[in-house]
Structure formats: C-alpha cells, structure tokens
PDB file of the backbone (N, CA, C, O) and the ligand in Angstrom, with CONECT records:
HET     ZN  A 101       1
ATOM      1  N   UNK A   1      59.175  96.354  47.025  1.00  0.00           N
ATOM      2  CA  UNK A   1      59.577  97.705  46.645  1.00  0.00           C
ATOM      3  C   UNK A   1      58.947  98.742  47.575  1.00  0.00           C
ATOM      4  O   UNK A   1      59.365  99.900  47.593  1.00  0.00           O
ATOM      5  N   UNK A   2      57.934  98.321  48.352  1.00  0.00           N
ATOM      6  CA  UNK A   2      57.382  99.224  49.358  1.00  0.00           C
ATOM      7  C   UNK A   2      58.434  99.624  50.372  1.00  0.00           C
ATOM      8  O   UNK A   2      58.289 100.630  51.067  1.00  0.00           O
ATOM      9  N   UNK A   3      59.504  98.827  50.456  1.00  0.00           N
ATOM     10  CA  UNK A   3      60.577  99.137  51.401  1.00  0.00           C
ATOM     11  C   UNK A   3      61.489 100.240  50.882  1.00  0.00           C
ATOM     12  O   UNK A   3      62.434 100.628  51.569  1.00  0.00           O
ATOM     13  N   UNK A   4      61.225 100.751  49.681  1.00  0.00           N
ATOM     14  CA  UNK A   4      61.990 101.880  49.167  1.00  0.00           C
ATOM     15  C   UNK A   4      63.218 101.512  48.363  1.00  0.00           C
ATOM     16  O   UNK A   4      64.013 102.387  48.022  1.00  0.00           O
ATOM     17  N   UNK A   5      63.394 100.208  48.046  1.00  0.00           N
ATOM     18  CA  UNK A   5      64.545  99.771  47.260  1.00  0.00           C
ATOM     19  C   UNK A   5      64.046  98.964  46.063  1.00  0.00           C
ATOM     20  O   UNK A   5      63.253  98.035  46.220  1.00  0.00           O
ATOM     21  N   UNK A   6      64.513  99.321  44.874  1.00  0.00           N
ATOM     22  CA  UNK A   6      64.112  98.608  43.661  1.00  0.00           C
ATOM     23  C   UNK A   6      64.793  97.238  43.602  1.00  0.00           C
ATOM     24  O   UNK A   6      66.013  97.156  43.741  1.00  0.00           O
ATOM     25  N   UNK A   7      64.010  96.144  43.395  1.00  0.00           N
ATOM     26  CA  UNK A   7      64.618  94.807  43.325  1.00  0.00           C
ATOM     27  C   UNK A   7      65.392  94.577  42.028  1.00  0.00           C
ATOM     28  O   UNK A   7      66.144  93.607  41.934  1.00  0.00           O
ATOM     29  N   UNK A   8      65.229  95.437  41.035  1.00  0.00           N
ATOM     30  CA  UNK A   8      65.920  95.258  39.758  1.00  0.00           C
ATOM     31  C   UNK A   8      67.259  95.988  39.713  1.00  0.00           C
ATOM     32  O   UNK A   8      68.262  95.434  39.264  1.00  0.00           O
ATOM     33  N   UNK A   9      67.265  97.251  40.189  1.00  0.00           N
ATOM     34  CA  UNK A   9      68.483  98.055  40.040  1.00  0.00           C
ATOM     35  C   UNK A   9      69.007  98.591  41.378  1.00  0.00           C
ATOM     36  O   UNK A   9      70.016  99.295  41.424  1.00  0.00           O
ATOM     37  N   UNK A  10      68.310  98.249  42.459  1.00  0.00           N
ATOM     38  CA  UNK A  10      68.680  98.700  43.805  1.00  0.00           C
ATOM     39  C   UNK A  10      68.589 100.219  43.963  1.00  0.00           C
ATOM     40  O   UNK A  10      69.136 100.780  44.913  1.00  0.00           O
ATOM     41  N   UNK A  11      67.896 100.886  43.030  1.00  0.00           N
ATOM     42  CA  UNK A  11      67.668 102.318  43.152  1.00  0.00           C
ATOM     43  C   UNK A  11      66.758 102.622  44.337  1.00  0.00           C
ATOM     44  O   UNK A  11      65.985 101.769  44.773  1.00  0.00           O
ATOM     45  N   UNK A  12      66.854 103.835  44.848  1.00  0.00           N
ATOM     46  CA  UNK A  12      66.054 104.199  46.021  1.00  0.00           C
ATOM     47  C   UNK A  12      65.100 105.364  45.737  1.00  0.00           C
ATOM     48  O   UNK A  12      64.465 105.882  46.656  1.00  0.00           O
ATOM     49  N   UNK A  13      64.998 105.777  44.471  1.00  0.00           N
ATOM     50  CA  UNK A  13      64.036 106.821  44.107  1.00  0.00           C
ATOM     51  C   UNK A  13      62.717 106.144  43.729  1.00  0.00           C
ATOM     52  O   UNK A  13      62.370 106.062  42.551  1.00  0.00           O
ATOM     53  N   UNK A  14      61.984 105.660  44.739  1.00  0.00           N
ATOM     54  CA  UNK A  14      60.776 104.884  44.499  1.00  0.00           C
ATOM     55  C   UNK A  14      59.558 105.795  44.612  1.00  0.00           C
ATOM     56  O   UNK A  14      59.366 106.469  45.624  1.00  0.00           O
ATOM     57  N   UNK A  15      58.751 105.807  43.578  1.00  0.00           N
ATOM     58  CA  UNK A  15      57.536 106.613  43.560  1.00  0.00           C
ATOM     59  C   UNK A  15      56.390 105.743  44.064  1.00  0.00           C
ATOM     60  O   UNK A  15      56.081 104.714  43.464  1.00  0.00           O
ATOM     61  N   UNK A  16      55.768 106.145  45.147  1.00  0.00           N
ATOM     62  CA  UNK A  16      54.730 105.327  45.782  1.00  0.00           C
ATOM     63  C   UNK A  16      53.349 105.891  45.486  1.00  0.00           C
ATOM     64  O   UNK A  16      53.186 107.100  45.321  1.00  0.00           O
ATOM     65  N   UNK A  17      52.355 105.011  45.420  1.00  0.00           N
ATOM     66  CA  UNK A  17      50.964 105.448  45.379  1.00  0.00           C
ATOM     67  C   UNK A  17      50.520 106.031  44.057  1.00  0.00           C
ATOM     68  O   UNK A  17      49.562 106.804  44.029  1.00  0.00           O
ATOM     69  N   UNK A  18      51.180 105.691  42.954  1.00  0.00           N
ATOM     70  CA  UNK A  18      50.769 106.225  41.656  1.00  0.00           C
ATOM     71  C   UNK A  18      49.502 105.531  41.172  1.00  0.00           C
ATOM     72  O   UNK A  18      49.325 104.329  41.373  1.00  0.00           O
ATOM     73  N   UNK A  19      48.632 106.293  40.537  1.00  0.00           N
ATOM     74  CA  UNK A  19      47.402 105.728  40.002  1.00  0.00           C
ATOM     75  C   UNK A  19      47.699 104.943  38.728  1.00  0.00           C
ATOM     76  O   UNK A  19      48.618 105.280  37.981  1.00  0.00           O
ATOM     77  N   UNK A  20      46.911 103.891  38.487  1.00  0.00           N
ATOM     78  CA  UNK A  20      47.004 103.092  37.268  1.00  0.00           C
ATOM     79  C   UNK A  20      45.693 103.307  36.529  1.00  0.00           C
ATOM     80  O   UNK A  20      44.645 102.839  36.973  1.00  0.00           O
ATOM     81  N   UNK A  21      45.743 104.006  35.412  1.00  0.00           N
ATOM     82  CA  UNK A  21      44.523 104.458  34.748  1.00  0.00           C
ATOM     83  C   UNK A  21      44.112 103.552  33.608  1.00  0.00           C
ATOM     84  O   UNK A  21      44.947 103.028  32.871  1.00  0.00           O
ATOM     85  N   UNK A  22      42.810 103.381  33.479  1.00  0.00           N
ATOM     86  CA  UNK A  22      42.178 102.659  32.383  1.00  0.00           C
ATOM     87  C   UNK A  22      41.367 103.678  31.597  1.00  0.00           C
ATOM     88  O   UNK A  22      40.400 104.237  32.115  1.00  0.00           O
ATOM     89  N   UNK A  23      41.753 103.921  30.359  1.00  0.00           N
ATOM     90  CA  UNK A  23      41.074 104.945  29.565  1.00  0.00           C
ATOM     91  C   UNK A  23      40.111 104.334  28.550  1.00  0.00           C
ATOM     92  O   UNK A  23      39.790 104.967  27.544  1.00  0.00           O
ATOM     93  N   UNK A  24      39.654 103.126  28.803  1.00  0.00           N
ATOM     94  CA  UNK A  24      38.757 102.459  27.865  1.00  0.00           C
ATOM     95  C   UNK A  24      37.367 103.085  27.893  1.00  0.00           C
ATOM     96  O   UNK A  24      36.986 103.724  28.874  1.00  0.00           O
ATOM     97  N   UNK A  25      36.622 102.898  26.826  1.00  0.00           N
ATOM     98  CA  UNK A  25      35.213 103.294  26.731  1.00  0.00           C
ATOM     99  C   UNK A  25      35.012 104.787  26.944  1.00  0.00           C
ATOM    100  O   UNK A  25      33.980 105.194  27.476  1.00  0.00           O
ATOM    101  N   UNK A  26      35.975 105.611  26.543  1.00  0.00           N
ATOM    102  CA  UNK A  26      35.796 107.044  26.566  1.00  0.00           C
ATOM    103  C   UNK A  26      35.812 107.688  27.928  1.00  0.00           C
ATOM    104  O   UNK A  26      35.432 108.852  28.061  1.00  0.00           O
ATOM    105  N   UNK A  27      36.240 106.966  28.945  1.00  0.00           N
ATOM    106  CA  UNK A  27      36.328 107.565  30.269  1.00  0.00           C
ATOM    107  C   UNK A  27      37.596 107.062  30.951  1.00  0.00           C
ATOM    108  O   UNK A  27      38.192 106.070  30.531  1.00  0.00           O
ATOM    109  N   UNK A  28      37.992 107.750  31.994  1.00  0.00           N
ATOM    110  CA  UNK A  28      39.203 107.391  32.723  1.00  0.00           C
ATOM    111  C   UNK A  28      38.831 106.886  34.100  1.00  0.00           C
ATOM    112  O   UNK A  28      38.162 107.575  34.870  1.00  0.00           O
ATOM    113  N   UNK A  29      39.270 105.676  34.403  1.00  0.00           N
ATOM    114  CA  UNK A  29      39.001 105.077  35.710  1.00  0.00           C
ATOM    115  C   UNK A  29      40.285 104.441  36.226  1.00  0.00           C
ATOM    116  O   UNK A  29      41.222 104.195  35.467  1.00  0.00           O
ATOM    117  N   UNK A  30      40.312 104.182  37.524  1.00  0.00           N
ATOM    118  CA  UNK A  30      41.416 103.408  38.082  1.00  0.00           C
ATOM    119  C   UNK A  30      41.261 101.956  37.652  1.00  0.00           C
ATOM    120  O   UNK A  30      40.154 101.416  37.667  1.00  0.00           O
ATOM    121  N   UNK A  31      42.347 101.334  37.276  1.00  0.00           N
ATOM    122  CA  UNK A  31      42.335  99.912  36.946  1.00  0.00           C
ATOM    123  C   UNK A  31      42.010  99.130  38.220  1.00  0.00           C
ATOM    124  O   UNK A  31      42.495  99.464  39.301  1.00  0.00           O
ATOM    125  N   UNK A  32      41.198  98.103  38.088  1.00  0.00           N
ATOM    126  CA  UNK A  32      40.779  97.341  39.255  1.00  0.00           C
ATOM    127  C   UNK A  32      40.963  95.846  39.038  1.00  0.00           C
ATOM    128  O   UNK A  32      41.073  95.371  37.908  1.00  0.00           O
ATOM    129  N   UNK A  33      40.994  95.122  40.143  1.00  0.00           N
ATOM    130  CA  UNK A  33      40.845  93.676  40.120  1.00  0.00           C
ATOM    131  C   UNK A  33      39.482  93.366  40.729  1.00  0.00           C
ATOM    132  O   UNK A  33      38.946  94.172  41.491  1.00  0.00           O
ATOM    133  N   UNK A  34      38.916  92.201  40.399  1.00  0.00           N
ATOM    134  CA  UNK A  34      37.601  91.825  40.925  1.00  0.00           C
ATOM    135  C   UNK A  34      37.626  90.380  41.393  1.00  0.00           C
ATOM    136  O   UNK A  34      38.234  89.515  40.762  1.00  0.00           O
ATOM    137  N   UNK A  35      36.949  90.136  42.521  1.00  0.00           N
ATOM    138  CA  UNK A  35      36.745  88.777  43.024  1.00  0.00           C
ATOM    139  C   UNK A  35      35.237  88.556  43.127  1.00  0.00           C
ATOM    140  O   UNK A  35      34.474  89.504  43.309  1.00  0.00           O
ATOM    141  N   UNK A  36      34.815  87.289  43.007  1.00  0.00           N
ATOM    142  CA  UNK A  36      33.388  86.967  43.004  1.00  0.00           C
ATOM    143  C   UNK A  36      33.085  85.936  44.080  1.00  0.00           C
ATOM    144  O   UNK A  36      33.612  84.823  44.065  1.00  0.00           O
ATOM    145  N   UNK A  37      32.219  86.331  45.020  1.00  0.00           N
ATOM    146  CA  UNK A  37      31.827  85.410  46.088  1.00  0.00           C
ATOM    147  C   UNK A  37      30.910  84.318  45.564  1.00  0.00           C
ATOM    148  O   UNK A  37      30.916  83.197  46.074  1.00  0.00           O
ATOM    149  N   UNK A  38      30.107  84.649  44.528  1.00  0.00           N
ATOM    150  CA  UNK A  38      29.171  83.670  43.947  1.00  0.00           C
ATOM    151  C   UNK A  38      29.370  83.640  42.427  1.00  0.00           C
ATOM    152  O   UNK A  38      28.522  84.122  41.676  1.00  0.00           O
ATOM    153  N   UNK A  39      30.478  83.080  41.987  1.00  0.00           N
ATOM    154  CA  UNK A  39      30.822  83.155  40.564  1.00  0.00           C
ATOM    155  C   UNK A  39      29.844  82.412  39.655  1.00  0.00           C
ATOM    156  O   UNK A  39      29.786  82.698  38.460  1.00  0.00           O
ATOM    157  N   UNK A  40      29.075  81.467  40.196  1.00  0.00           N
ATOM    158  CA  UNK A  40      28.159  80.689  39.358  1.00  0.00           C
ATOM    159  C   UNK A  40      26.763  81.296  39.287  1.00  0.00           C
ATOM    160  O   UNK A  40      25.917  80.788  38.551  1.00  0.00           O
ATOM    161  N   UNK A  41      26.499  82.365  40.031  1.00  0.00           N
ATOM    162  CA  UNK A  41      25.169  82.992  40.012  1.00  0.00           C
ATOM    163  C   UNK A  41      24.922  83.660  38.657  1.00  0.00           C
ATOM    164  O   UNK A  41      25.857  84.108  37.994  1.00  0.00           O
ATOM    165  N   UNK A  42      23.633  83.721  38.255  1.00  0.00           N
ATOM    166  CA  UNK A  42      23.285  84.389  36.995  1.00  0.00           C
ATOM    167  C   UNK A  42      23.508  85.875  37.129  1.00  0.00           C
ATOM    168  O   UNK A  42      24.103  86.500  36.250  1.00  0.00           O
ATOM    169  N   UNK A  43      23.037  86.448  38.220  1.00  0.00           N
ATOM    170  CA  UNK A  43      23.246  87.865  38.536  1.00  0.00           C
ATOM    171  C   UNK A  43      23.691  87.923  39.989  1.00  0.00           C
ATOM    172  O   UNK A  43      23.733  86.898  40.669  1.00  0.00           O
ATOM    173  N   UNK A  44      24.017  89.100  40.460  1.00  0.00           N
ATOM    174  CA  UNK A  44      24.455  89.262  41.859  1.00  0.00           C
ATOM    175  C   UNK A  44      25.558  88.266  42.213  1.00  0.00           C
ATOM    176  O   UNK A  44      25.412  87.458  43.131  1.00  0.00           O
ATOM    177  N   UNK A  45      26.643  88.336  41.484  1.00  0.00           N
ATOM    178  CA  UNK A  45      27.748  87.400  41.680  1.00  0.00           C
ATOM    179  C   UNK A  45      28.596  87.725  42.908  1.00  0.00           C
ATOM    180  O   UNK A  45      29.595  87.061  43.183  1.00  0.00           O
ATOM    181  N   UNK A  46      28.181  88.750  43.634  1.00  0.00           N
ATOM    182  CA  UNK A  46      28.945  89.124  44.811  1.00  0.00           C
ATOM    183  C   UNK A  46      30.294  89.721  44.447  1.00  0.00           C
ATOM    184  O   UNK A  46      31.314  89.417  45.066  1.00  0.00           O
ATOM    185  N   UNK A  47      30.280  90.577  43.431  1.00  0.00           N
ATOM    186  CA  UNK A  47      31.544  91.157  42.968  1.00  0.00           C
ATOM    187  C   UNK A  47      32.133  92.116  43.990  1.00  0.00           C
ATOM    188  O   UNK A  47      31.434  92.971  44.534  1.00  0.00           O
ATOM    189  N   UNK A  48      33.405  91.965  44.240  1.00  0.00           N
ATOM    190  CA  UNK A  48      34.161  92.877  45.104  1.00  0.00           C
ATOM    191  C   UNK A  48      35.345  93.379  44.293  1.00  0.00           C
ATOM    192  O   UNK A  48      36.046  92.599  43.650  1.00  0.00           O
ATOM    193  N   UNK A  49      35.558  94.679  44.330  1.00  0.00           N
ATOM    194  CA  UNK A  49      36.656  95.250  43.550  1.00  0.00           C
ATOM    195  C   UNK A  49      37.711  95.885  44.427  1.00  0.00           C
ATOM    196  O   UNK A  49      37.423  96.394  45.510  1.00  0.00           O
ATOM    197  N   UNK A  50      38.923  95.847  43.944  1.00  0.00           N
ATOM    198  CA  UNK A  50      40.017  96.570  44.571  1.00  0.00           C
ATOM    199  C   UNK A  50      40.719  97.397  43.513  1.00  0.00           C
ATOM    200  O   UNK A  50      41.060  96.893  42.443  1.00  0.00           O
ATOM    201  N   UNK A  51      40.934  98.666  43.814  1.00  0.00           N
ATOM    202  CA  UNK A  51      41.661  99.517  42.869  1.00  0.00           C
ATOM    203  C   UNK A  51      43.152  99.200  42.944  1.00  0.00           C
ATOM    204  O   UNK A  51      43.691  98.901  44.009  1.00  0.00           O
ATOM    205  N   UNK A  52      43.800  99.273  41.787  1.00  0.00           N
ATOM    206  CA  UNK A  52      45.243  99.037  41.743  1.00  0.00           C
ATOM    207  C   UNK A  52      45.992 100.358  41.854  1.00  0.00           C
ATOM    208  O   UNK A  52      45.565 101.374  41.306  1.00  0.00           O
ATOM    209  N   UNK A  53      47.108 100.334  42.566  1.00  0.00           N
ATOM    210  CA  UNK A  53      48.014 101.476  42.590  1.00  0.00           C
ATOM    211  C   UNK A  53      49.419 100.931  42.386  1.00  0.00           C
ATOM    212  O   UNK A  53      49.659  99.736  42.560  1.00  0.00           O
ATOM    213  N   UNK A  54      50.337 101.796  42.020  1.00  0.00           N
ATOM    214  CA  UNK A  54      51.661 101.346  41.602  1.00  0.00           C
ATOM    215  C   UNK A  54      52.784 101.984  42.401  1.00  0.00           C
ATOM    216  O   UNK A  54      52.696 103.123  42.859  1.00  0.00           O
ATOM    217  N   UNK A  55      53.846 101.198  42.549  1.00  0.00           N
ATOM    218  CA  UNK A  55      55.165 101.689  42.955  1.00  0.00           C
ATOM    219  C   UNK A  55      56.034 101.670  41.698  1.00  0.00           C
ATOM    220  O   UNK A  55      56.111 100.646  41.018  1.00  0.00           O
ATOM    221  N   UNK A  56      56.677 102.768  41.388  1.00  0.00           N
ATOM    222  CA  UNK A  56      57.518 102.842  40.196  1.00  0.00           C
ATOM    223  C   UNK A  56      58.924 103.266  40.611  1.00  0.00           C
ATOM    224  O   UNK A  56      59.103 104.215  41.374  1.00  0.00           O
ATOM    225  N   UNK A  57      59.922 102.540  40.093  1.00  0.00           N
ATOM    226  CA  UNK A  57      61.311 102.927  40.337  1.00  0.00           C
ATOM    227  C   UNK A  57      61.656 104.121  39.452  1.00  0.00           C
ATOM    228  O   UNK A  57      61.512 104.065  38.231  1.00  0.00           O
ATOM    229  N   UNK A  58      62.110 105.194  40.078  1.00  0.00           N
ATOM    230  CA  UNK A  58      62.455 106.400  39.342  1.00  0.00           C
ATOM    231  C   UNK A  58      63.757 106.283  38.570  1.00  0.00           C
ATOM    232  O   UNK A  58      64.073 107.163  37.770  1.00  0.00           O
ATOM    233  N   UNK A  59      64.520 105.222  38.787  1.00  0.00           N
ATOM    234  CA  UNK A  59      65.785 105.049  38.076  1.00  0.00           C
ATOM    235  C   UNK A  59      65.635 104.172  36.838  1.00  0.00           C
ATOM    236  O   UNK A  59      66.167 104.507  35.779  1.00  0.00           O
ATOM    237  N   UNK A  60      64.906 103.034  36.954  1.00  0.00           N
ATOM    238  CA  UNK A  60      64.808 102.101  35.821  1.00  0.00           C
ATOM    239  C   UNK A  60      63.389 101.908  35.318  1.00  0.00           C
ATOM    240  O   UNK A  60      63.195 101.324  34.252  1.00  0.00           O
ATOM    241  N   UNK A  61      62.390 102.382  36.055  1.00  0.00           N
ATOM    242  CA  UNK A  61      61.015 102.267  35.603  1.00  0.00           C
ATOM    243  C   UNK A  61      60.313 100.988  36.000  1.00  0.00           C
ATOM    244  O   UNK A  61      59.139 100.803  35.679  1.00  0.00           O
ATOM    245  N   UNK A  62      61.003 100.110  36.688  1.00  0.00           N
ATOM    246  CA  UNK A  62      60.343  98.885  37.143  1.00  0.00           C
ATOM    247  C   UNK A  62      59.112  99.251  37.963  1.00  0.00           C
ATOM    248  O   UNK A  62      59.153 100.162  38.790  1.00  0.00           O
ATOM    249  N   UNK A  63      58.009  98.527  37.724  1.00  0.00           N
ATOM    250  CA  UNK A  63      56.726  98.871  38.334  1.00  0.00           C
ATOM    251  C   UNK A  63      56.115  97.657  39.024  1.00  0.00           C
ATOM    252  O   UNK A  63      56.087  96.557  38.472  1.00  0.00           O
ATOM    253  N   UNK A  64      55.627  97.879  40.244  1.00  0.00           N
ATOM    254  CA  UNK A  64      54.869  96.858  40.957  1.00  0.00           C
ATOM    255  C   UNK A  64      53.463  97.381  41.170  1.00  0.00           C
ATOM    256  O   UNK A  64      53.261  98.572  41.405  1.00  0.00           O
ATOM    257  N   UNK A  65      52.474  96.468  41.085  1.00  0.00           N
ATOM    258  CA  UNK A  65      51.082  96.840  41.322  1.00  0.00           C
ATOM    259  C   UNK A  65      50.610  96.265  42.651  1.00  0.00           C
ATOM    260  O   UNK A  65      50.984  95.158  43.038  1.00  0.00           O
ATOM    261  N   UNK A  66      49.772  97.049  43.345  1.00  0.00           N
ATOM    262  CA  UNK A  66      49.169  96.621  44.599  1.00  0.00           C
ATOM    263  C   UNK A  66      47.676  96.899  44.532  1.00  0.00           C
ATOM    264  O   UNK A  66      47.247  97.873  43.913  1.00  0.00           O
ATOM    265  N   UNK A  67      46.892  96.046  45.166  1.00  0.00           N
ATOM    266  CA  UNK A  67      45.434  96.232  45.202  1.00  0.00           C
ATOM    267  C   UNK A  67      45.010  96.790  46.558  1.00  0.00           C
ATOM    268  O   UNK A  67      45.643  96.528  47.580  1.00  0.00           O
ATOM    269  N   UNK A  68      43.917  97.568  46.543  1.00  0.00           N
ATOM    270  CA  UNK A  68      43.279  98.023  47.772  1.00  0.00           C
ATOM    271  C   UNK A  68      42.144  97.052  48.119  1.00  0.00           C
ATOM    272  O   UNK A  68      41.863  96.126  47.358  1.00  0.00           O
ATOM    273  N   UNK A  69      41.501  97.261  49.255  1.00  0.00           N
ATOM    274  CA  UNK A  69      40.307  96.509  49.649  1.00  0.00           C
ATOM    275  C   UNK A  69      40.626  95.026  49.860  1.00  0.00           C
ATOM    276  O   UNK A  69      39.845  94.152  49.484  1.00  0.00           O
ATOM    277  N   UNK A  70      41.774  94.759  50.461  1.00  0.00           N
ATOM    278  CA  UNK A  70      42.269  93.384  50.536  1.00  0.00           C
ATOM    279  C   UNK A  70      41.382  92.456  51.357  1.00  0.00           C
ATOM    280  O   UNK A  70      41.148  91.317  50.954  1.00  0.00           O
ATOM    281  N   UNK A  71      40.881  92.923  52.508  1.00  0.00           N
ATOM    282  CA  UNK A  71      40.053  92.043  53.348  1.00  0.00           C
ATOM    283  C   UNK A  71      38.835  91.541  52.579  1.00  0.00           C
ATOM    284  O   UNK A  71      38.520  90.352  52.608  1.00  0.00           O
ATOM    285  N   UNK A  72      38.153  92.458  51.891  1.00  0.00           N
ATOM    286  CA  UNK A  72      36.944  92.083  51.148  1.00  0.00           C
ATOM    287  C   UNK A  72      37.289  91.182  49.959  1.00  0.00           C
ATOM    288  O   UNK A  72      36.535  90.261  49.646  1.00  0.00           O
ATOM    289  N   UNK A  73      38.414  91.437  49.297  1.00  0.00           N
ATOM    290  CA  UNK A  73      38.823  90.585  48.183  1.00  0.00           C
ATOM    291  C   UNK A  73      39.119  89.166  48.661  1.00  0.00           C
ATOM    292  O   UNK A  73      38.752  88.195  47.999  1.00  0.00           O
ATOM    293  N   UNK A  74      39.778  89.048  49.804  1.00  0.00           N
ATOM    294  CA  UNK A  74      40.090  87.724  50.354  1.00  0.00           C
ATOM    295  C   UNK A  74      38.804  86.983  50.696  1.00  0.00           C
ATOM    296  O   UNK A  74      38.653  85.806  50.370  1.00  0.00           O
ATOM    297  N   UNK A  75      37.872  87.682  51.361  1.00  0.00           N
ATOM    298  CA  UNK A  75      36.622  87.022  51.750  1.00  0.00           C
ATOM    299  C   UNK A  75      35.837  86.549  50.534  1.00  0.00           C
ATOM    300  O   UNK A  75      35.336  85.425  50.516  1.00  0.00           O
ATOM    301  N   UNK A  76      35.729  87.402  49.516  1.00  0.00           N
ATOM    302  CA  UNK A  76      34.966  87.030  48.319  1.00  0.00           C
ATOM    303  C   UNK A  76      35.630  85.872  47.589  1.00  0.00           C
ATOM    304  O   UNK A  76      34.953  84.960  47.114  1.00  0.00           O
ATOM    305  N   UNK A  77      36.950  85.909  47.501  1.00  0.00           N
ATOM    306  CA  UNK A  77      37.668  84.844  46.799  1.00  0.00           C
ATOM    307  C   UNK A  77      37.509  83.515  47.520  1.00  0.00           C
ATOM    308  O   UNK A  77      37.249  82.490  46.889  1.00  0.00           O
ATOM    309  N   UNK A  78      37.665  83.529  48.843  1.00  0.00           N
ATOM    310  CA  UNK A  78      37.533  82.305  49.624  1.00  0.00           C
ATOM    311  C   UNK A  78      36.113  81.758  49.521  1.00  0.00           C
ATOM    312  O   UNK A  78      35.915  80.558  49.335  1.00  0.00           O
ATOM    313  N   UNK A  79      35.115  82.656  49.644  1.00  0.00           N
ATOM    314  CA  UNK A  79      33.722  82.220  49.534  1.00  0.00           C
ATOM    315  C   UNK A  79      33.450  81.663  48.139  1.00  0.00           C
ATOM    316  O   UNK A  79      32.766  80.649  48.001  1.00  0.00           O
ATOM    317  N   UNK A  80      33.976  82.312  47.114  1.00  0.00           N
ATOM    318  CA  UNK A  80      33.739  81.870  45.752  1.00  0.00           C
ATOM    319  C   UNK A  80      34.376  80.533  45.450  1.00  0.00           C
ATOM    320  O   UNK A  80      33.953  79.825  44.536  1.00  0.00           O
ATOM    321  N   UNK A  81      35.387  80.191  46.214  1.00  0.00           N
ATOM    322  CA  UNK A  81      36.057  78.903  46.007  1.00  0.00           C
ATOM    323  C   UNK A  81      35.498  77.837  46.945  1.00  0.00           C
ATOM    324  O   UNK A  81      36.007  76.717  46.987  1.00  0.00           O
ATOM    325  N   UNK A  82      34.442  78.185  47.704  1.00  0.00           N
ATOM    326  CA  UNK A  82      33.739  77.210  48.526  1.00  0.00           C
ATOM    327  C   UNK A  82      34.434  76.822  49.804  1.00  0.00           C
ATOM    328  O   UNK A  82      34.184  75.752  50.358  1.00  0.00           O
ATOM    329  N   UNK A  83      35.317  77.702  50.282  1.00  0.00           N
ATOM    330  CA  UNK A  83      36.009  77.412  51.532  1.00  0.00           C
ATOM    331  C   UNK A  83      35.532  78.401  52.590  1.00  0.00           C
ATOM    332  O   UNK A  83      35.150  79.519  52.245  1.00  0.00           O
ATOM    333  N   UNK A  84      35.542  78.027  53.854  1.00  0.00           N
ATOM    334  CA  UNK A  84      35.161  78.977  54.887  1.00  0.00           C
ATOM    335  C   UNK A  84      36.137  80.135  54.949  1.00  0.00           C
ATOM    336  O   UNK A  84      37.332  79.953  54.716  1.00  0.00           O
ATOM    337  N   UNK A  85      35.634  81.344  55.267  1.00  0.00           N
ATOM    338  CA  UNK A  85      36.497  82.504  55.397  1.00  0.00           C
ATOM    339  C   UNK A  85      37.507  82.258  56.508  1.00  0.00           C
ATOM    340  O   UNK A  85      37.218  81.521  57.450  1.00  0.00           O
ATOM    341  N   UNK A  86      38.688  82.862  56.414  1.00  0.00           N
ATOM    342  CA  UNK A  86      39.762  82.580  57.370  1.00  0.00           C
ATOM    343  C   UNK A  86      39.365  82.788  58.825  1.00  0.00           C
ATOM    344  O   UNK A  86      39.773  82.017  59.694  1.00  0.00           O
ATOM    345  N   UNK A  87      38.568  83.828  59.101  1.00  0.00           N
ATOM    346  CA  UNK A  87      38.224  84.101  60.502  1.00  0.00           C
ATOM    347  C   UNK A  87      36.730  83.970  60.735  1.00  0.00           C
ATOM    348  O   UNK A  87      36.200  84.563  61.675  1.00  0.00           O
ATOM    349  N   UNK A  88      36.034  83.202  59.893  1.00  0.00           N
ATOM    350  CA  UNK A  88      34.576  83.029  60.050  1.00  0.00           C
ATOM    351  C   UNK A  88      34.286  81.887  61.031  1.00  0.00           C
ATOM    352  O   UNK A  88      33.124  81.583  61.298  1.00  0.00           O
TER     353      UNK A  88
HETATM  354 ZN    ZN A 101      64.968 100.205  39.412  1.00  0.00          ZN2+
END
C-alpha cells in the first residue's frame, strides 16, 4: 500500500505515516514492537524497539502497519535467535 494503491478496493486515497497510539496506563504513546538480543537474560535483555506507523485507505479503511528502526530490530532478532547477523 506504500505504492499508493489499496490492495482491498484499489482506492488511491492512501493516508501515509499515521501514528498508531497506545493509550494504556493513563498516557499516550506510539505503539511499538520489540525484539530481544538476549531473551534469556534476567535483566538487560538487549531490548530494541521500533515504533509502528500506519497506511490507511481513505476509501475503505484498510490499514497496514509498518515498523521503524528496522536495522536494529533485525540485528537484535537474529542475535536473539543465535544466528550471526547478516552482515557481521
Ligand atoms: Zn481500500
């Protein structure tokens, strides 16, 4: 949908870069995903976060989510799964 065409209705009124809000615990934050480089550690799990943003179709409302901080998320995920980083 980043290409500007909705895969559901073929609409072209695509809203890019919308924030995805989490209003839990009395505050408003961007919704995030998290990867852990050391998931088995007691503390310091090597958490890496990426904020989510959305593309929304202005015709039918279909929504896609995208994460930021992709390089760091990939590295943490690969490390956490015990594999060498792609370019290490
Ligand atoms: Zn649509």
